[in-house]
C-alpha positions as CSV (number, residue, x, y, z in Angstrom):
1,X,13.6,-24.6,-3.7
2,X,16.7,-24.8,-1.5
3,X,19.6,-26.7,-3.0
4,X,22.7,-27.0,-0.8
5,X,24.9,-27.7,-3.8
6,X,24.3,-24.2,-5.3
7,X,27.0,-22.4,-3.3
8,X,29.0,-20.8,-6.0
9,X,28.4,-17.2,-7.2
10,X,26.0,-16.6,-10.1
11,X,28.3,-14.1,-11.8
12,X,31.9,-14.6,-12.8
13,X,34.4,-12.9,-10.5
14,X,35.5,-10.6,-13.4
15,X,31.9,-9.3,-13.5
16,X,31.8,-8.8,-9.7
17,X,35.0,-6.8,-10.0
18,X,33.3,-4.6,-12.6
19,X,30.3,-4.4,-10.3
20,X,32.5,-3.1,-7.5
21,X,34.1,-0.6,-9.9
22,X,30.6,0.6,-11.0
23,X,29.6,1.2,-7.4
24,X,32.8,3.2,-6.8
25,X,32.4,5.3,-9.9
26,X,28.8,6.2,-8.9
27,X,30.0,7.3,-5.5
28,X,32.9,9.3,-6.9
29,X,30.5,11.1,-9.3
30,X,28.1,12.3,-6.6
31,X,30.9,13.1,-4.1
32,X,32.5,15.4,-6.7
33,X,29.2,17.3,-6.9
34,X,28.7,17.3,-3.1
35,X,25.5,15.2,-3.3
36,X,25.2,13.5,0.1
37,X,24.9,9.7,0.3
38,X,22.1,8.6,2.6
39,X,21.1,5.2,4.0
40,X,17.4,4.8,4.7
41,X,15.7,1.7,6.3
42,X,14.9,-1.4,4.3
43,X,12.0,-2.1,6.6
44,X,9.1,0.3,7.2
45,X,5.8,0.3,9.0
46,X,4.2,2.0,5.9
47,X,4.5,1.2,2.3
48,X,3.8,2.5,-1.2
49,X,0.3,3.0,-2.6
50,X,1.0,1.9,-6.2
51,X,-1.6,-0.8,-7.1
52,X,0.7,-2.3,-9.7
53,X,3.6,-3.1,-7.4
54,X,3.4,-5.8,-4.8
55,X,5.6,-5.7,-1.7
56,X,7.3,-8.2,0.5
57,X,6.4,-8.2,4.2
58,X,8.0,-9.4,7.5
59,X,5.9,-10.2,10.5
60,X,7.5,-9.8,14.0
61,X,6.6,-9.1,17.6
62,X,8.2,-6.2,19.5
63,X,7.4,-4.7,22.9
64,X,4.3,-6.8,23.1
65,X,2.9,-5.8,19.7
66,X,2.5,-7.8,16.5
67,X,4.0,-5.7,13.8
68,X,4.0,-5.9,10.0
69,X,7.0,-4.4,8.3
70,X,7.2,-3.7,4.6
71,X,10.5,-4.2,2.7
72,X,11.1,-1.1,0.6
73,X,10.4,-1.2,-3.1
74,X,12.3,2.1,-3.4
75,X,13.8,4.5,-0.8
76,X,11.7,7.3,-2.3
77,X,9.4,8.1,0.6
78,X,12.1,8.1,3.2
79,X,14.4,10.2,1.0
80,X,11.7,12.8,0.5
81,X,11.2,13.0,4.2
82,X,15.0,13.8,4.5
83,X,14.5,16.4,1.7
84,X,11.7,18.0,3.7
85,X,14.0,18.0,6.8
86,X,16.5,20.1,4.8
87,X,19.0,17.5,3.6
88,X,19.7,19.2,0.3
89,X,20.5,17.0,-2.8
90,X,21.0,13.3,-1.8
91,X,21.5,9.9,-3.3
92,X,21.2,6.3,-2.1
93,X,22.8,3.1,-3.6
94,X,21.3,0.0,-2.1
95,X,19.0,-3.0,-2.0
96,X,15.2,-2.8,-2.8
97,X,12.6,-5.6,-2.9
98,X,9.6,-6.4,-5.0
99,X,7.2,-9.4,-4.9
100,X,7.3,-10.2,-8.6
101,X,8.3,-13.1,-10.8
102,X,12.0,-13.6,-11.3
103,X,13.1,-13.6,-14.9
104,X,15.7,-12.4,-17.4
105,X,15.5,-8.8,-16.2
106,X,13.7,-9.2,-12.9
107,X,14.9,-10.2,-9.4
108,X,13.0,-10.1,-6.1
109,X,16.0,-8.3,-4.6
110,X,17.9,-5.9,-6.7
111,X,20.2,-2.8,-6.4
112,X,18.8,0.7,-7.1
113,X,20.5,4.0,-7.4
114,X,18.1,6.8,-6.5
115,X,18.9,10.5,-6.3
116,X,17.2,13.9,-5.9
117,X,18.6,17.2,-7.1
118,X,17.2,20.2,-5.3
119,X,16.3,23.1,-7.7
120,X,16.2,20.8,-10.7
121,X,13.2,20.0,-13.0
122,X,12.9,16.7,-14.9
123,X,14.6,18.2,-18.0
124,X,17.7,19.1,-16.0
125,X,17.7,15.7,-14.4
126,X,17.8,14.1,-17.9
127,X,21.0,16.1,-18.5
128,X,22.3,14.9,-15.2
129,X,21.6,11.2,-16.1
130,X,23.3,11.6,-19.5
131,X,26.4,13.0,-17.8
132,X,26.5,10.1,-15.3
133,X,26.0,7.5,-18.1
134,X,28.9,9.0,-20.0
135,X,31.1,8.5,-17.0
136,X,29.9,5.0,-16.2
137,X,30.0,3.8,-19.9
138,X,33.4,5.6,-20.4
139,X,31.9,7.3,-23.5
140,X,32.0,11.1,-23.7
141,X,30.1,11.0,-27.0
142,X,27.1,9.1,-25.5
143,X,23.9,11.1,-26.2
144,X,20.4,10.3,-25.0
145,X,17.4,10.7,-27.4
146,X,14.3,12.4,-26.0
147,X,10.9,11.4,-27.3
148,X,7.5,12.3,-25.9
149,X,5.1,9.6,-25.0
150,X,2.7,11.1,-27.7
151,X,5.3,10.9,-30.4
152,X,6.5,7.4,-29.4
153,X,2.9,6.1,-29.9
154,X,2.5,7.9,-33.2
155,X,5.8,6.7,-34.5
156,X,5.5,3.0,-33.6
157,X,1.7,2.3,-33.6
158,X,0.1,5.1,-35.6
159,X,-2.2,5.8,-32.7
160,X,-2.6,9.0,-30.7
161,X,-2.5,7.8,-27.1
162,X,-4.6,10.8,-25.9
163,X,-7.3,10.7,-28.6
164,X,-7.5,7.1,-29.8
165,X,-10.9,5.5,-29.0
166,X,-11.1,2.8,-26.4
167,X,-11.9,0.3,-29.2
168,X,-8.8,1.3,-31.2
169,X,-6.6,0.7,-28.1
170,X,-8.3,-2.7,-27.4
171,X,-7.8,-3.8,-31.0
172,X,-4.1,-2.7,-31.0
173,X,-3.4,-4.4,-27.6
174,X,-5.2,-7.6,-28.9
175,X,-3.1,-7.6,-32.1
176,X,0.2,-7.6,-30.2
177,X,-0.7,-9.5,-27.0
178,X,-3.2,-12.2,-25.8
179,X,-5.1,-9.4,-23.9
180,X,-6.9,-6.3,-24.9
181,X,-10.5,-6.9,-26.1
182,X,-11.9,-7.4,-22.6
183,X,-9.7,-4.7,-20.9
184,X,-11.7,-1.7,-19.8
185,X,-9.0,0.4,-18.1
186,X,-7.4,2.8,-20.6
187,X,-4.1,3.1,-18.8
188,X,-3.7,-0.7,-18.7
189,X,-4.3,-0.8,-22.5
190,X,-1.8,1.9,-23.0
191,X,0.8,0.0,-20.9
192,X,0.1,-3.2,-22.8
193,X,0.7,-1.5,-26.1
194,X,3.8,0.4,-24.8
195,X,5.5,-2.7,-23.3
196,X,4.7,-5.0,-26.3
197,X,5.2,-2.6,-29.2
198,X,7.1,0.5,-28.3
199,X,9.5,-0.6,-25.5
200,X,11.3,-3.2,-27.7
201,X,11.8,-0.7,-30.5
202,X,13.3,2.3,-28.6
203,X,16.8,3.0,-27.4
204,X,18.4,0.3,-29.5
205,X,21.5,2.3,-30.4
206,X,21.6,5.0,-27.7
207,X,19.6,5.6,-24.5
208,X,16.1,7.1,-25.0
209,X,14.1,9.2,-22.6
210,X,10.3,8.8,-23.0
211,X,8.7,11.9,-21.4
212,X,5.4,13.6,-20.9
213,X,3.3,10.6,-19.9
214,X,-0.5,11.0,-19.6
215,X,-1.5,12.8,-16.4
216,X,-3.3,9.7,-15.3
217,X,0.1,8.1,-15.0
218,X,1.7,10.9,-13.0
219,X,2.5,8.7,-9.9
220,X,4.4,11.2,-7.7
221,X,5.2,13.7,-10.4
222,X,3.8,17.2,-11.1
223,X,1.5,17.7,-14.0
224,X,1.3,20.4,-16.7
225,X,-0.1,21.1,-20.1
226,X,1.9,20.1,-23.2
227,X,2.2,22.0,-26.4
228,X,-1.1,20.5,-27.6
229,X,-2.9,21.5,-24.4
230,X,-3.0,17.9,-23.1
231,X,-2.5,17.4,-19.4
232,X,0.7,15.4,-19.0
233,X,3.0,14.2,-16.2
234,X,6.4,15.9,-15.6
235,X,8.1,12.5,-15.6
236,X,10.2,10.3,-17.8
237,X,11.5,6.8,-18.2
238,X,14.8,5.8,-19.7
239,X,15.2,2.9,-22.1
240,X,18.3,1.4,-23.6
241,X,18.3,-1.5,-26.0
242,X,14.7,-2.2,-25.2
243,X,15.2,-2.3,-21.4
244,X,13.8,0.1,-18.9
245,X,16.6,1.6,-16.8
246,X,15.2,4.5,-14.9
247,X,12.1,6.4,-13.9
248,X,12.2,10.0,-12.9
249,X,9.9,12.9,-11.9
250,X,9.7,16.6,-11.4
251,X,8.5,15.9,-7.9
252,X,5.1,16.6,-6.6
253,X,5.2,19.0,-3.6
254,X,1.5,19.5,-2.9
255,X,0.6,17.5,0.2
256,X,-3.2,17.6,-0.5
257,X,-2.7,16.4,-4.0
258,X,-0.5,13.6,-2.7
259,X,-3.1,12.6,-0.2
260,X,-5.7,12.5,-3.0
261,X,-3.5,10.3,-5.1
262,X,-3.0,7.9,-2.1
263,X,-6.8,7.7,-1.7
264,X,-7.3,7.0,-5.4
265,X,-4.7,4.2,-5.2
266,X,-6.4,2.8,-2.2
267,X,-9.7,2.7,-4.1
268,X,-8.0,1.1,-7.1
269,X,-6.5,-1.6,-4.9
270,X,-9.9,-2.4,-3.4
271,X,-11.5,-2.5,-6.9
272,X,-8.8,-4.9,-8.1
273,X,-9.3,-7.1,-5.1
274,X,-5.8,-6.6,-3.8
275,X,-4.6,-7.0,-0.2
276,X,-5.0,-3.8,1.9
277,X,-1.8,-2.4,3.2
278,X,-0.7,0.6,5.3
279,X,0.4,3.4,3.1
280,X,3.3,5.5,4.4
281,X,1.3,8.6,5.4
282,X,4.4,10.1,7.0
283,X,5.2,11.3,3.5
284,X,2.1,13.4,3.4
285,X,3.0,14.8,6.9
286,X,6.5,15.7,5.5
287,X,5.1,17.3,2.4
288,X,2.9,19.5,4.7
289,X,6.1,20.9,6.1
290,X,7.4,21.6,2.6
291,X,9.3,19.7,0.0
292,X,11.8,21.9,-1.9
293,X,11.5,22.1,-5.6
294,X,13.4,19.1,-6.9
295,X,13.6,16.3,-9.4
296,X,14.4,12.6,-8.6
297,X,15.1,9.4,-10.4
298,X,15.5,5.7,-9.6
299,X,17.9,3.7,-11.8
300,X,18.3,-0.1,-11.9
301,X,22.0,-0.7,-11.3
302,X,21.9,-4.4,-12.1
303,X,20.3,-3.7,-15.5
304,X,22.8,-1.0,-16.3
305,X,25.6,-3.5,-15.5
306,X,24.0,-6.0,-17.8
307,X,24.2,-3.5,-20.6
308,X,27.7,-2.4,-19.9
309,X,28.9,-6.0,-19.7
310,X,26.7,-7.2,-22.6
311,X,24.9,-9.8,-20.4
312,X,21.4,-10.9,-21.3
313,X,20.3,-12.3,-17.9
314,X,20.3,-10.5,-14.5
315,X,21.7,-13.5,-12.8
316,X,24.9,-13.0,-14.8
317,X,25.7,-9.8,-12.8
318,X,24.4,-10.7,-9.3
319,X,26.8,-12.3,-6.7
320,X,24.0,-14.7,-5.8
321,X,20.9,-14.7,-7.9
322,X,17.5,-15.9,-6.7
323,X,18.1,-19.7,-6.8
324,X,21.5,-19.2,-5.0
325,X,20.4,-16.7,-2.4
């Protein structure tokens, strides 16, 4: 609700100075490595396919047409179109938007750092992130742990995420959340267990990469077989002090496979009773022309600043948080 008295910043000016310094350090880091900064649109006529992320829309009329624009939840699709056009390694530091509840770690509008390294796989990109974090945290000794999704489940739940029965997953989810026993989707059960049991326990003292997710959770990443012969996604998420900071992939380059995943997402949205939306099929057209082998990652800058400044609420690092926007 709008309140005219809420005119002051959410964050202390000292934090906003640190925020500005963080932005500068990020740009200096990538400039030194000749990674080009890009600036893609916040509004697009097409959107993401992910059934688990809801988007904000804007209705307008232009040149006699009623148009629906989608605010970007990530610059990923547009950046990949630039990669297909021959941009080389690129990064973007800017605003993104998601239609989700605001909370201690969540804001409808937030700042994301996303970058793509041509010629990298996801293992090399993890090295790249560690190097960046050492610079931003001013800690040359900072070292990130690497833990497979499989091992994280075994260590913290005793369950094998690939071979546990559906009932075992339901019972584990029910034990730690109010949900579980009625849930039929396996990936939803795995996510419930991961977020409630594993996520709070990892990366408490140093950042932790969780990698090799089930292939069913590949999103826009390549897939391969792990050392146990299990199909897994070439992706990772980065956690620090129980907070998700980044999500990265060895990027999918197969246009037909990407189109198939879009179709699966569309079917999933229909099954879940979610509003239909126009997927950004220009990404598929771009992939048909050829995406170079690359790895990419999106990192939440506000959350990183929270950790660096030892703040517990995202509003403490934003110039004007949700209620003051």
